[in-house]
N, C-alpha and C positions, 0 to 999 in steps of 0.2 A: 274492390277491383274496378278499374276504370273501363269504360266502353272500348277505349282505344287498345288496351292491353289484352282484352278478353279474347280467348280462342273461340272462333266461330264454330258453328256446327260443321263437322267434317274436316275442319282445318287441322285437327290433330295429325293428319296425314302429311302435312307439309310444314308444320310449325312445332317447335319443341314446347311442351307444356311444363312450366316450372312447378316443382312439387309443392311450393308454398301456395299455389292457387287452386289446389284441389281440396275437396272435403274428404275426410276419412272417418270411419265409424268410431275410432278412438277419441274423436273430438266432441261427441255428443255431451251436452251439458246435463246437469242434474234434473232440470225440468223435463227435458226430452226423455231421459232414462226413467223418470217416474211415469210418464205417459206410456212408455213401452212396457213397464212393469204392470200397469193397469190392464193393458191388452193381454199380456202373458197370463195374468191371474184369471182374467175372464175366459180365455181359451182353455186353460188347464182345469178350471173348476166348473165352468158352465157349459162348455162346448164338447170337449173330448169325452166326458162321461156319458153323454147322450147321443153319441154318433150313431150307434146301432139303430136307435129309434128314429133319428133324423133321416137315415138312409131308407126308411120305409115310406117316404113321401109324406111325412107328418108336417103338413103346412102350418098347423096351429103351433107346433113346437118351433119351427123356423121363424114364424112371425114373432113369437115371444122372445126368441133369442135376439133378433134384430132390434126389437123395441127395448129390450133390456140393455143392449149395447148403446142405444140412443140415450137412455136415461143416464148412463154413465158418461155420456159425452163423447163416446168413441166414434159416433157417426159424423161428428161435426169438427173433427180435428183441423181440417183445412178450410172450414167455413168461416168467413169473417165474423167478428164479434157483433157487428150491426145486424147480422141475421142469426144471432144466438148460437154462434159457434165459438171455437177456441182461437181461430185466426192464426194458426201456426203456419210456418213456411212449408215448402214442398218437401224438403229433406226430412222434416219431422213427420210429415204424413207418410213418407216412405218407410220410416222406422216402425211406425204403427202397422203399416201394411205387412212388413216383414214378420212382426210378431203374430199378427192374425194369420199369416201364411202357414203357421203351425197347426191351424184348426181344420185341416182337411177341406172337405167340400164347403164347410161354412165360410171359409176364406173367400170362396168364389162369390157367394151371396153378399158377403160384406163388401168386397171390392166392387162388385157390380153396383151396389147401392151408393157407396161413397164416391165412386168414380163416374162411370158412364150413366148412372141413374140420377146423379145430383149435379155434376159439374157443367153439363150443357146449359142448364138454366142459370147457374152461377156465372158462367163465362159469356153466354150469348143472350140471356134474358134481359128484358127491360126492367126498370126499377119496380114496376107494379108486379111483374111475374116473380121477381126475386122475393119481394115482401110477402107475397101470397104463399109461395111454395117452399122456399129454402128453409125457413125455420121449422116447418113440419118435417122436412127431410132430415134436418140435422138432429131433431129430437126423436125421430123414429115414429112419429105420428103417422107419417106417410112412408111407404117403402117404394123405392124407385126401380124402374126397369127401362131397358133401352131396346127399341124395336126397329132394327135395321134389316136384318137378313130375311130373304124370301127364298122360295124353292129354286128359282132360277137366277137369284141375285145374291151370291155369296161374296167371293173376292171382287166380283164386278158389281159392287153395290148400287151404282147409279143406273143399272138396268132393271131396277125393281118395277113392279106393275101396280103397286098401291097408288090410288088416285084420290085427290081431294078436289071436289067440284065447288067452285065459288058460287055463293048464292047471288041472285040478281041484285040485291041491295048491298052486297059485300059485307054483311054482318056475320056470316058464318061460312064454314066449309063442310061439305058432306064427304066424309072420309070412308073409303072402303078398301079392303085388301086383307091379305093373310101374311102374318109374320111368323117365322119359325126360329127354333133354337133360342127362345127368349129367356134368359136367366132372370130369376126372381118373378117371372110372369105369373106364377100361381099364387103369389102373395102380394103382388104389387098394387098400390093404390094409384100410382102415377106412372104413365108411360111416355117416353120420348119416342114419337113415331115419325118415321121418314116416309114421305110420299110426294108424288109430283102433282102440282096444282094444274088443273085443266089440261092444256096441251104442252105444258112446260117440258123441256128436255132434261132439266136438272131437278134434283130432289129439293124439297123444303122440309122443315122440321116442325112438329106440333107437340104441344103439351096436352096430353089426353088423360083424363081420370078414368080409371077402370070401372068405376061405378056408373058411368054414363050409358045410356041406352044404345044398344048396337055393338057393345064390346062384349065378346064372349071369350072366356079363357078355357083352353083345352086341358086335358088331363096331363099329368107329369109324364115326361118321356122316360122310358126305360133305357138307361145308359150304361156304358162300360164302367165309368167311374163318376166322380162328383155326384153320387146318388143323393147326397144330402141337400144339394141345391135344387131349386125348382126350375125345371126347364120345360117350356110349354110352347104350343102354338097359340097365337093371339089372332082372333077373327074379328075383323072390323067391318060392320055392315051398316052403311048409311049412318055413320056416327056424326052427329052435329057438333062441330068444334067451333066455339066462338072465335071470331077473327082475332081477338086479343090474345088467343093462345097460339098464334103463329110464333114460332121461336126463331129469332133472328130475322134475316131478310128472306124474301121470296127467292127461290132458286139457290139459296145459300146452304141448303141442307147437306150437300155433299162435302162442302168445306168444313162444316161442323163435324160431320162423321169422321173425316180424315184426321182432324186435329184432336178430337176426343180419342180416336184410336191411338194416336201417338202417346197420349196420357196413359191409356190402358196398357200399352206395351211396356212402358217403363215401370208401371205399378205391378204388372205381372212379374217382372224380373225381381222386384222386391219381395213379393210373396214366395217366389221359388227359393230365394236365399233363406228365408225363414224355414220353409219346409225342408230344405236340404240340411240345415243345422239339426232339425228334429230327427231326421232319419239317421244322421251320423251318430247321434246320441243313442238311439234305439239299437243300432247295429253294434256299436262298440260294447254296450252293456250286455247284449246277448252273447257276443263273442267272449266276454270275460266269464260268463256263467256256463256256457255250453262246453261240455267236455267230450273229447274224442281221443282214443288211444291214451287215456289216462291223464290228459292235460287240457286246459282251456284252449279253445281254438284260436283265441287272440294271440297265442304264442307262435302260431304257424305263419311262415313267411308269406304264403299266398293270401292269407286273410289280412296281414299287415299291409301288403301292397294295396289292397282295396281300401282299407281305412285311410291310408295316406293319400291316395288319389282322390278320394271323396273330399278330404280336407283341402287339398290343393286347388281343385276345381271350384269348390264353393268359395274359397278365399279370393280367387280371381273374379268370380261372379259378383261377390259382395263389393269388391274394390271398384269395379267398373260401374256398378249400379249407383253407388253413392257419388262417384265422380260425375256421372252424367246428371244426377239429380241436382247437385250443386250448380252445375252449368245452367240448368233450367231456372233455378232460384236466382242466380246472379243476373241472368238476362232479364227476367221479369222485374227484378228490382231496378235495374238501370232504365228499362223502358218506362216503368212507372214514374221514376224520378224525372224523366224527360217529358212527362206530361201525358203519357198514354194512360187511359183508364185501366184500373187494376185487372179486371177480367180479361180485357183485350190484351194487356201486357202478358198475362199468364198464357194465353192461347198462342201469342206470337213467339214467346219463349219456347214453348213446346214444339212449334213448327220449326224454329231455328235448329233445334236439336233432334229432329226426326230421325236422322241417321243414327245417332247414338241410342235413341229409344229402340230402334229396330235391332241394333247390335245387342243391346241388353236383353231384349225379348228372346232373340234366337239363342244367345249364349245361355241365359238363365234357364230356359225351358229344356235345353239339351243337356245341360249340366245336371239338372234335377232328374231327368230321365235316367242318366247314368247312375246317379246316387241311389235312386230307389231300386234300380235293377240290381246293383251290387248289394244293396241292403237285403233284398230277397235272397240273393245268393249266399250271403253270410248266414242268414237264418236257415238255409238249406230247405229241407222238406217242410219245416214249420213255416217258412216264409210264404208258402203257397196256401196256408191255412188262413181263413177269415178271422181267426182268433188273434192274429198278430197285427201290430200297427203298420208293419211294412207292406203287408198285402193291400191294405187300403191306400197307403201312400202310392204304391205302384199303380193301382187303377186310376187314382185321382190325377197323377202326374201327366198321363198321356195326352189329355186335352190341351195342355199348355202349348204344344207345338202346332195346334190347329186354330184356336181362337185368338182374337185380337190380330187377325191376319195370319195366314199360315206362315211357317218359317220360310217356305219357298218364296212367297210374296215379299216377306220382309227382307230376304236376301236381295231380291230385285230392287227393293226400295233403297237399300244401302248403296248399291252401285249406281242405280239410275239417278238418285237424288244428288250424289256426288258429281256426276257428269252434267246434270242439269244446272247445278250451281256454277260449275266451271264454265259452261256455255254462256251463262248470264253475267259472268265476270265477278260473281260473289266470292269465289275461291280461285286462286291462280294455280291450277294444276298443270297448266301447259309448260310454264317455265321450269319447274323442277323435273317434269317428265322429259323435257328436251335435254336438260342437264344430265339426266341418267342415261339417255340414249347416246349422248356425246361421250360419257364416261366409258360406255361399252367399247368404244372404238379406240380408247386410249390404253396405254400400258397400265396394268393394275397397280394401284397404290395400296399396299396392305397396311401402311401406316405403322407407327410404333406401337409396341405392346404396352398396355397400361396395367398397373396393378391395382388401380382404384376400382372398387366394385361397381359403383354406379356409373362411372365413365365407360367401363367396358360394356355394361348392359345397354347403356344408351347408344353406344356405337352399333350394337347388334340391332337395336330398334330402328336406327337410321337405315341400316341395310335392309331390314324387312320392308320398310317403307319404299326403298328404292326398287325392290323386287316388284311391289304392287304397282308403282308408277310405270316401271318398264313394261309390264304386261298390259296394263290398262292403256297406256299411250299407244303401244303398237297395235293393240286390238282395235281401238277406235280408228286409228289411221287406216287399218286394213279394211274394216267393215263400214266405215263412215256412218251414214244415217241408218244403216241396217243393223248396227251393233245391238240395239235393243231386242232383236230377234234371236240373238245368240245367248239363250238363257243358260246353257251349260257353262259357257265361259264366264258369264256374270256370276253364277253360283260359285265357281272356283275363286274368282276375285273377292267375292263377299267373304268367303271363309278366310282368305289371307288377311283381309282387313279386320275381321272379328278377332282372329288370333292375336294380331298385332296390338289392337286396342286393349284386349284383356291383359296381355303381357305388360304393356306400358302402364296400365292402371295399377297392377300389382307393384311394379317397381316404384312408381311415384308415391304410393302409400307407404312403402317401406322406407323410402328416402325421407319422407316427411316426419315419420315418427321415430327415426333411428335413435334420437337422443332421449326419448321419453318412455320407452318400453324396456322391460328387463332384458338383459343381454341374451338369455336363453330363448326368449320369445323372438327377439330380432334374428337370431341365428336360424330358428325354425322357419321364419318367414323367408329368409334368404334361401334356405333349402327348397322351399316351395317354388320360389321364383327360378332358382337354378334348374329344377326339374322341368318346370313349364317352358322356359325358354329353350331348353335342350330338346324337348319333345316337339315343340312347334317349329323348330328349325327344319326338321325333317318333313313335317306336314306342309309347311309353306313351300318347300322345295318340290314336293310331289304335286301340290295344287298348281303351282306356277308352271312346272314342266307340262302338266296335262293341258293347261291353257295354251302355252306356246305351241305345243305339237298340234293343236287344233286348227291353227291358221298360218303359222310361219313355215317357210321352206328355205332350203339352201343355206347360204352364208348367214342370212338374218337369223334363221332358226338356230344355227350353231352358236352364233354370238350370244343370243338370248339365253340359251341353255347354259352356256359357260357363265353368263352373268348371274343366272339363278343360283348356280353352285357357289359362286363367289359371295353373293348377298346373303346366303343362308348358312355360311360357314359358322360353326359353333365350337366353343371350347368343350372338351370332353368333361362329362359330369358322371360321378359315381351315383347314379340315380337310385340304385339299390340301397346304398348306405343312407342317402338323404331321406328316402321314403321310410326306412326303418326308424330314423330319429323322429320323424313326424308321427308315425304310428305309435311309437313308444309313449310319446307325450299324450296322444289321444287315449291310449289305454289307461295311463295313470290318471288322467283328468276325467275320463268317462264321458267325453263329449267333444264336439267341434272345438278346436283349440285356438282359432284365430279371432 
């Protein structure tokens, strides 16, 4: 794909994406599937059988598992070959993340090490830093952790109090502070620590070895879930950090933190897809075995509804996650081909698709929360027992809506970043928003009815996008520079955008593979899309009306409410029958079907 034709981050809202330009999971090649199989076997044979022990804060066991993963090459999937990794692309790393996502809280430790524990050095380190540390991180000789959060600096990371004082001769920094909620902190050899140098107003980043004098690791926190991962406080008291261990530029730490969080967000989405698939399998297998009133509960309509919805939502999450991942890969490749250093190109690509990363994080985490909740419900009373896999999945899922930026923060990012890019002229939102406003004043053109499946669905998507542009344009015009304070309206808009991106991703995936999958599977995918489009039509109408009612009055309000109704009109769908077909295939297959 050329740079000219590529859809920019956030531009999906105003440009049609050709199905040929997205990546879908059906396109994984044999090498990628073999890597996924290695991760699956490691999770099933090495991780899941020891989860009870791992949840007892067994640091030695966690260390061994991470090092064993390193010996198998699983920690170096996305590390370039020159630093003793496999040098695979971002989409491949997402597939391995998905498979490891089935490993409960170990998936958190794995993702923290391979993502935020390793990639800041790979993307921002100088050559000496990369040569010294990346091979050790890729092999598992060193375990990595990321130390950003402080007691009074969570979502507002740049307000942290940790300080690094420059030595008179500039040869080292004396680092002091307390970091909290540090994943892998109890087993880490290497810490990426964020602190302000002297009287700087912005953070800088440092590479700190946990064995250095002045570094103290606290006990493991007692948590609701992800008990098998090590989460600690890290105390830094007059730690002497060599000047050569400053990571990136002075005052550049906040930029590192933000860009690495974009990576963490999309990676988290991949892990939730894998976890969701695992829970679907557990739930349907239990439903086939559990009998009530003389029959397996899998035969009951209420259970079938749940199994179908779990499949539909995970299908949407999987589709949008790999679509966004390929966007990042394509952007990094183009930037690198144009002369940008590879690490810098990867960072810039993730920055470009920060909107999509936030969408994926919010959607994936909330879909998984739905799936695990329904998984427990299908198990009934047994689902509340620690003997079942869904109980652990339920506890472990809840953190996903909090870390890597809360879902509330990510919703603000989605809308705020879109508007910021529009103000900079990177995306032209104004022209299509004005066109929608003009359309509201014209006589409605309902157009001709089409019998083409994809054409009809794409027309719906265009209308969903018009609804978003109508509300966003009017709200910005009404509140001007105070719009950022209207968080309730921003949250409503974010949900409208998320639903639309998910629906479009499902449809493009189906369109791309329509000639290459069995007809039965294609029909079930269309059932999933039909149900999802039908459901979100009502959701977008409700969110849009709530937003309009928050600021518009009189004739403007009436016109916009009529517009919302027009833009969210949907063909009627027999969602009960569609869900029954999806559930029946799930029961026959005994697993997630897409």
